[in-house]
Each structure stands twice: as C-alpha cells, then as structure tokens.
N, C-alpha and C positions, 0 to 999 in steps of 0.2 A: 511462272511466278504464282505463288499461292494467293497473293492479294488479288491478282487479276481473276484467277479462278473463282474465288469467293464472290467477287462483285458480279461476274457473268452469271454464276449460279443464282445469286439473289435476283438479278435483273430478269432472268428467264423465268424463275418461280414467279416473280411479281406480274409478269405479263399474263400468266395463265391463271393467277389467283386473286388479283387485286379486287378490291371492292369498288362498286361504281358509286363514287361520291361526287357531289357537285363541285367541291373546291379543287378537284383534280382536273376539271374540264376548263379551267381558266388560268390565265397568266396574270390576272388582275391582282396585284400585290395587297390591295385593300381587302378583297375577299379572302385571300389566303391568310391574311393577318387575322381577320375575324375567326376563321376556322381554327387557327392555331391557338388563339386566346381561349376560345370555347373549349378546346380538347386538352388544355393544360390540366385540368382537374376533372374531366367528364369523359365518359366512355362514348365512342362514336354512335353506338345505338341510341344513346339518350340525347347526345348533342346534335344529331342531324336535324331533328325537327326544330330545335332552338335556332340552329344556324339559318335554315330556310326562312323561318319567321322573322328573324332579326334583319337579314339582308333584304327582305321584302320591304320592311319599314325604313331601313337605313341602307339604301343600295350604294351609297358613296360616302366619301369623307364629308362632303358639304352637308348632306342631310343629317349625318351624325353629329357633326359639330354644332349645328344650329338647334338641335333638339334639347329640351330640358333634361336635367338629370334624372328627375323622377320618372320621366317616360322611358329613359334608357334603362333604368332599374326595373321597371315594370316588364319590359321585354325580356330581361334577364332572369326575371323571377322563377324560381324553381332550380336554376343551375348552381346556386351556392356560390361561395367565394366572390362576394359581390364587388370587392376591390377590383377585380379584373374588369368589370363593366365601367367603374368610375375611371379607372386608369385609360380605358379605350377612348372614353368621352373626353378627357383631358388631352390625350394625345391627338385626337382628331382636331381639337381646337389649335393645338401647337402646329400640326401639319398645315392647317389653314394659313396660319400666321407666317411660319418659318419657310414653308416649301410651296407656298401658293396653292394650297389645296391638293397637291399631287404627292401621292405616297412616295417617300424617299426610295432611291434604288441602290444606295451604297450602304454597306453593312454597318459602318461606323455611324451613319446618320440614322439608321433604324435602331440601333442600340440606345440612342438618346430618347427614344419614346418611353414613356412611363409604363412599367409593367412589362417591359420587353428585355429579356436576358439573352445570353449568347446563343442558347438553343433556338429560341424563337426567331431571333434575328437571322440566324444561319438558315433556318427553314424557309423564311420568307424569300430571302435573296436567292437561294439555290432553286426553290420551286418556281419563282416568278421569273428570274433572270439567269438561271443556271450558272450562278457564281459559285466557285469551289470552296464552300464552307461546309464542313461536316456537321450533321446534326447528332446529338447525343441526348436521347431522352431515355425513359425507363425501359422502353422496349429495346433500344440500342445497347444500353448497358447489359441487359441480360443476354442478348445474342452474343455480344463480344466476350463477355465473361465466361460463358459456356463454351464457346468455340475455341478459345485459347486458355481455358481453365485458369483465369486470373483471379487471385484471392485477395488483391488490394481492395479494401473497402471503397465502395463507390461514393460514400458520404464523407470523404476526406479530400483535402486539396490534392494530395498525392494521387488519389484514385482519379479524380476528375481530369487532372493533366494526362495521366497514362492513358485513360480511355479516350480522351479527345485526340491525343496523338495517334493512337491506333486507328480511330475512326478516319482520320485524315489520310493515313497511309492506305487504307483499303478503298478509298473513294477516287475513281477516276476523275481528274479535274475537269475533263470536258463532258462528263456525264453526271455531274452533281445532281441534277434535277430527278433523273430516273433512279440513281443509286440510293439517294436519301430516302425516297419514297419507298423503295423496295426493302431496305433493311428495317425501316420502321414498321411497314406492314408485315414483314416476315415475323417480327417479334410479337406483333398484335395477333396473328393468326396461326402461325406455325410453331414458333419457339415460345409457347405460352408459359406463365409462371408455373402452373401445376400440371403434371401429367402430359408433358408434350409428346406427340407422336414422333418419336425419333426414328422409327423404322421407315417412315415415308419422307424423312427430311433430306433434301438434296445436299446438305452439308454434313450429314452424320459421318461421312468417310473421313472428314477433315477435322471433326469436332473432338477436341481432346477431353472435354468434360464428359462426353458420351462414352468415349473409349475407356474412361476411367470408372464409369458407373456412378459418378458423383455429380452429374449435371445439375440435379435438384438443389445443390447446396450454393449454386451461383445465381446471381451475383451476391457477394458479401457486403453486409452493412455493419458499421462499427457501432453506431448509436441507435437505440430504439427510441421511437417517439414516446415521450411521457404524455399521458392524458390526465385530465382532471375532471371531476364531477361538479356539475352545477345544478341547482334545484330552482326551478322557475314556476311561479304561480301567476297565471294569467287571468284577468278579469274582463269578460265580454260584458260591458255595462250598457244596459238598454235604458234610455231616458226617453220615453215615448217612441218616436221614430228615429231617434238619434243614438249614436254611439261615440266612444272616445278613443282616440289613438294618439300617438306621438311619433315623431321621427327620431331614429337613434342617431346619436352623435358620438364624438370621442373616438378612441382607438379600440374600442371593443368590437366584437363581432357584429355584422350586419349594419355597418354605418350607412346611413343614407336610406334605410328601409324603415317601414312603419311597424309599430307594434301596439298591442293592447296594453292597458295599465298593468304593470308587472311588479310583483314582490319577489325578490331573490333572497333565499335563505341558505345558510351554510350546510344545512342537512335536510332530509326530506321531512316535511311536516304535514300532519292531517289538518283538517279544517278548524278543529277545536283549538290546536296550538297556534295556527296561523292567526286566529282571531286576536290573540294576546299580543301580536306584534304591533309596535308603535306605527309602523307604515300602514298597517291595515286599518288602524283607527283613524289615521289622517285621510286615508282614501274614502272611508265610509261613514264617518262621523257627520251628522247634520245632512243626511241624504234623504230625510223623510221616510216614508214607508219603503223599506228595503227588503227584497227577497232574494235569496241565494239559491241557485240550482247547481248541481254537479253537471259539468259539461263533459270533459274527458279527463281521466286521471292516469297517472303513471305512464305518460307517452315518453319513449326513449328516442332521442335523436342524436345521431353520432356525428361529430365534425372530426376533422384531422387531428386536433389536439384537445378536444373536449367531448365530454359526454353530457348531453343535456337530459335532465329529467323534468318533464313539464306536466303541470295539472292546469286544466282550464275550468274556470267557474263562470256561469252565466249569472248576471245580477240585474235586477230591475230596481230602479230607484225613481224617486218622485221629485227630489230636489237636487240641484247642482251645487255642491259645496265649494269652497275656495280651492281646494286641492284639484278637483276635477276641472276648474276653470283654466288650470295651467296646461290642460291637454287640448288637443284640436278636437273640437266637437263637429261630427260630420253625420250627414243623413246615412241611414243604413243602405239606402239605395245606391250610394256612391263608393261602397267598399271596394268594388272591383277596379276603381280608378287609382288605387293606391298599390305600391309595391310592398308586399309583406314577405318575410322569411317563409320558406316552404313549411316550417313547423306550424306557423299560424295560418297560412292559407289552407293547409290540409284540414285544420280544425274548422274553418268556414266551409269547406267542401263536405265534411262529414255531417255538419249541423244541417246544411242545405238538404243533403240526401235523407237525413232522418226525418226532417219536416215534411219533405215530399212523399215519404212512405207512410205518413200517418193516414 
C-alpha cells in the first residue's frame, strides 16, 4: 500500500533527521500546547528561546492562570500576534475552572480552548496521547500537494476537507504521534517552499509533482492576502525623569500592549506637515518649554495584513497639559516593566545603544 510506504519513509527520515527540541521530550499536553501556540506564526529558530523562557516562568497551568495579563504579554514580547498569548492566558483560567487545572485529554475538549483550532487540537492530542487525529499545517499542505500534485486551493473549504481526508488516510492510527511529527518536520526541513533538494528526498520516486517538474507550483492558493499601509508617528516624551505611555485597547493590533503617544495619518508626513494636525496641537499645546528631536524615521514594520511606516520623535517638555494627563505617566527607569510591540521596544534598544556609544 502506497500510504503505508509513505508513512514508513517519513518516519525513517524523521528518526535520522529530526531536530532536538524540548517539546519533543515530553508528553505533557500543557508544554506541547505552549509550543504549538508559539509556533503558529513563528519559526522554530526564533520560537525556541521564547518557549524556554515562557515555560520557566509559567511551568504549568496553575502558574499561567494566576499571572497578570501584563506579565504574560511581557514574556511574549517580540513574538507578535499577541492575541495568542491573551487566549492562552484565558484558556489557562478556563482549564482551572472546568478541568480542575488538568489539561484536557479529549480532542473535543481541547477544541473548546480559546485560540485552538482543529490543527492545534490534533497536534496536542496526537503528540501527548497518540490519539489518531491528523495534523494539517502549512508544511503538511506543501508535502501532500506536491506528493500527489493536488491543485485544489488550500485556502478553500473544499481544499481543507480534501487535504484533511488525505492526511488521515496516510496516518497509521496507532502511530499518530510519530507520523504527525515526521510529516511536519519533513515539510520544514526537506520539502521546503523554495528550491527543495528533491534528489535526496526519500519520497521523490513517489512524488507526482517532482515527476512532472512542476513541484514548485504546489500548493495552490486561491486568494492573495491584501495588505494596507499605515503611517505612525510616535513621540517619546520626556518630562524630567518621567515619560508617557498608554495601553492599547479595542480590536486593533497589539491589544493589551503599551505604546508611546501616537498620531496616525493617512499618508506619510514630514514634521512640518505633522505640526499642522489638530492631534499634534492637542498633544503639545501648553507644554511649556518644548524641544523636538528626530529619533528614528521611516521604519518599516511588516505584519501579516499591514505594512507599518513608523517615525519616532523624542520630545522634552516642562509642563504636563490636559491631554498628557490622560496617559500613564511612568518613571523612565520602569520602561522595561511594560510589554511593548517589537516596533517600539526596538526603538528603545536603538536609543539605549546610541547613548551608550557616546
């Protein structure tokens, strides 16, 4: 049977080539959950250090559930997609209440956790309990699409069902744990998106995409992600030894993280034009002796659906006006206590480095 041959080849390849990763050394569903959430939008090379740091501070459900959200976000800082961390925190509290602090071991129960979809639930129960649920992530889509030359778009309901059924058919029910890890790792290391080394691939003799010479065109996507540009002007305002920040709320990016006073414009603006904006006058009228310094300009920060164009200004004031009183005034020495988006924390790092080099 070709399905058995494919799975055996994947498992043999995995035993020889797998990376030594800490979440592969445990059957603790909580630790596997943390790793899967981190790796949803993060490469392993970047996510590994974050995983180790996160589980040192929050080694179990109880510790995560009892933490303040601001601390959870601080430990997540730099990973992006911060809703992942907030959902984990909420789910930890739910597990404490509904499952007496024990991570659920049934697929249907894992699916009830916030931020957990079919792929993540399948990964957790198969890796922790060897339950026969196939995983279908980006790597698996690519392997299956090339192997069987499937041109059904993966971002359609038809495609998702077709690939899920195929993944289930390939997976030996009693070896879900090893098979799922093998096919994901194979996609990450061997069947890579660009320029895969097909000559050394153990599945090349069975790969229809390779035989046709069209393997690079798989998998197929129907819809391209649309992006929009946003223009952000941040002000690092110094009032003696204090500065001003606020916590982002609402449904926009970076909910729950802190930011500097911000003016967002529809187009890029230089400082002369920015000074004409009503929001600028509200921010800096009646601030006494005020000095502006260029911090960083034209910083480009790319998110999944947005391209941010950021400019940072450093400002010294002598009087706190009514607008600034609506912000949180904090000592400069406590900045590191607050979780900021990577865009802003990188500005602080550059500023610190430039001062230390003087």
